[in-house]
C-alpha positions as CSV (number, residue, x, y, z in Angstrom):
1,M,-47.6,-122.3,-81.9
2,A,-43.7,-122.9,-82.5
3,L,-42.1,-124.6,-78.9
4,E,-38.6,-123.6,-77.9
5,L,-37.4,-125.5,-74.9
6,V,-34.2,-123.0,-73.5
7,P,-31.8,-124.3,-71.2
8,A,-31.8,-122.0,-68.4
9,G,-28.6,-120.3,-67.1
10,P,-27.5,-118.7,-63.9
11,G,-29.0,-115.4,-65.1
12,D,-32.6,-117.3,-65.6
13,R,-33.0,-118.4,-61.9
14,T,-34.6,-115.4,-60.8
15,T,-37.3,-116.4,-63.8
16,I,-37.7,-119.9,-62.7
17,E,-38.0,-118.9,-58.9
18,R,-41.1,-116.4,-59.8
19,L,-42.3,-119.3,-62.2
20,I,-42.3,-121.7,-59.1
21,Q,-44.5,-119.3,-57.0
22,L,-47.3,-119.6,-59.3
23,Y,-46.3,-123.6,-59.8
24,L,-47.1,-123.3,-55.9
25,Y,-50.2,-121.5,-56.3
26,D,-51.7,-123.8,-58.6
27,M,-50.8,-126.9,-56.7
28,A,-52.2,-125.4,-53.5
29,A,-55.8,-125.8,-54.4
30,E,-55.1,-129.6,-53.7
31,H,-51.8,-129.5,-51.3
32,P,-51.5,-126.6,-49.4
33,W,-47.7,-125.0,-49.3
34,P,-46.8,-123.3,-46.5
35,I,-46.9,-119.0,-46.8
36,E,-43.9,-117.2,-45.6
37,P,-44.5,-114.1,-43.4
38,E,-43.5,-111.8,-46.7
39,G,-46.4,-113.8,-48.8
40,R,-44.1,-115.9,-50.7
41,Y,-44.4,-119.6,-50.8
42,A,-41.9,-121.8,-49.2
43,Y,-39.9,-123.7,-51.7
44,D,-36.6,-125.0,-50.7
45,F,-35.9,-127.3,-53.3
46,L,-34.0,-125.1,-56.2
47,D,-30.8,-125.6,-55.3
48,R,-30.9,-129.7,-55.0
49,F,-33.2,-129.5,-58.4
50,W,-30.9,-126.9,-60.9
51,Q,-29.1,-129.4,-62.3
52,H,-30.8,-129.4,-66.1
53,P,-33.0,-126.3,-66.0
54,Y,-35.4,-125.0,-68.8
55,L,-37.6,-122.5,-69.9
56,I,-40.3,-123.5,-72.0
57,R,-41.4,-120.8,-74.4
58,A,-44.1,-120.9,-77.0
59,D,-43.6,-118.3,-80.2
60,G,-41.1,-116.8,-78.2
61,E,-43.2,-116.1,-74.9
62,L,-42.4,-117.5,-71.5
63,A,-44.4,-120.4,-71.3
64,G,-43.2,-122.7,-68.2
65,F,-40.0,-124.3,-67.0
66,A,-39.0,-127.7,-66.6
67,L,-36.1,-129.2,-64.0
68,V,-34.7,-132.5,-64.6
69,I,-32.5,-134.3,-62.4
70,R,-30.3,-137.4,-62.2
71,G,-31.6,-139.7,-59.6
72,C,-35.2,-140.1,-58.3
73,P,-35.8,-138.5,-54.9
74,I,-39.0,-140.8,-54.6
75,T,-38.1,-144.2,-55.1
76,G,-34.1,-144.0,-54.4
77,R,-33.0,-144.7,-57.8
78,E,-29.7,-143.1,-58.7
79,D,-29.4,-144.2,-62.0
80,C,-32.4,-142.6,-63.7
81,W,-33.6,-139.4,-65.1
82,F,-36.3,-137.4,-63.0
83,M,-38.8,-134.8,-63.6
84,A,-37.9,-133.3,-60.6
85,E,-40.6,-130.2,-61.4
86,F,-42.6,-129.3,-64.5
87,F,-44.9,-126.2,-65.3
88,V,-47.0,-124.7,-68.2
89,L,-48.9,-121.3,-67.7
90,R,-52.4,-121.5,-67.6
91,P,-52.9,-119.7,-71.0
92,Y,-50.7,-122.5,-72.4
93,R,-52.4,-125.5,-71.3
94,R,-54.7,-127.8,-73.4
95,R,-52.9,-127.1,-76.4
96,G,-50.0,-129.7,-76.6
97,L,-47.4,-127.7,-75.2
98,G,-47.0,-129.6,-72.3
99,A,-46.8,-132.7,-74.0
100,E,-44.1,-131.7,-76.8
101,A,-42.0,-130.4,-74.2
102,T,-42.0,-133.5,-72.5
103,A,-41.1,-135.3,-75.8
104,Q,-38.1,-132.9,-76.3
105,L,-36.8,-133.3,-72.5
106,V,-36.9,-136.9,-72.6
107,T,-35.2,-137.0,-76.2
108,R,-32.5,-134.8,-74.7
109,H,-31.7,-137.1,-71.7
110,P,-32.0,-140.6,-73.2
111,G,-32.0,-143.5,-70.9
112,D,-34.2,-144.9,-68.1
113,W,-37.0,-141.9,-66.8
114,H,-38.8,-141.8,-64.0
115,V,-41.9,-139.7,-63.6
116,A,-44.0,-139.5,-60.3
117,V,-47.0,-137.8,-59.5
118,M,-48.9,-137.6,-56.0
119,E,-52.2,-140.0,-56.2
120,T,-53.8,-137.0,-55.0
121,N,-53.2,-134.7,-57.8
122,E,-55.5,-135.6,-60.7
123,A,-54.9,-132.9,-62.9
124,A,-51.6,-133.9,-63.1
125,L,-52.0,-137.6,-63.2
126,A,-54.3,-137.1,-66.3
127,F,-51.7,-134.9,-68.1
128,W,-48.8,-137.3,-67.7
129,G,-50.9,-140.1,-68.7
130,R,-51.6,-138.2,-71.4
131,A,-47.9,-136.6,-72.4
132,L,-46.3,-140.2,-71.5
133,Q,-48.5,-142.8,-73.5
134,G,-46.1,-142.6,-76.2
135,F,-43.3,-144.0,-73.9
136,S,-45.2,-147.1,-72.9
137,P,-44.4,-146.2,-69.1
138,A,-44.7,-149.0,-66.5
139,L,-46.6,-147.6,-63.6
140,G,-46.1,-148.4,-59.8
141,A,-46.6,-146.9,-56.8
142,T,-44.9,-145.6,-53.7
143,E,-45.2,-143.9,-50.5
144,F,-42.5,-141.1,-49.9
145,E,-43.1,-138.7,-46.9
146,G,-46.7,-139.6,-46.0
147,D,-47.8,-139.3,-49.9
148,M,-48.9,-142.1,-52.0
149,W,-46.9,-141.4,-55.5
150,R,-47.6,-142.9,-59.0
151,V,-44.5,-143.4,-60.8
152,H,-44.1,-143.8,-64.3
153,S,-41.0,-145.6,-65.3
154,F,-39.6,-145.8,-68.9
155,H,-36.7,-145.9,-71.2
156,T,-36.1,-143.7,-74.5
């Protein structure tokens, strides 16, 4: 499967907004998100996280998205890259696509990195443990807004 990591432009924002709804739906099984009266999940972070947005394509088909930002809101560190959001659609999971997209993203943004995962999100903990293995991340834990987070720190 050919992976393509495409920088998203303003014209792709609606696509990412729609994918965020699927992302939040997946996460709602473990972490309830508020539903707005019109039936959409509330998500107020896109303006803040729209620094380095990407669409993930597999064999030319839309397969997910990633939002990379400068500065880690979980730890407060400003001089690092942070994976603000990362999502691969279900049909493309468990094929190595997420790990390959991760490798390409961190290569495009060299330097110090933080990837934070809520301690209660077992699927994400397992994924990031595998996807970041080649970067030998240091692991730490921190509390942020009442939740415990596992923080993967590494340098590329």
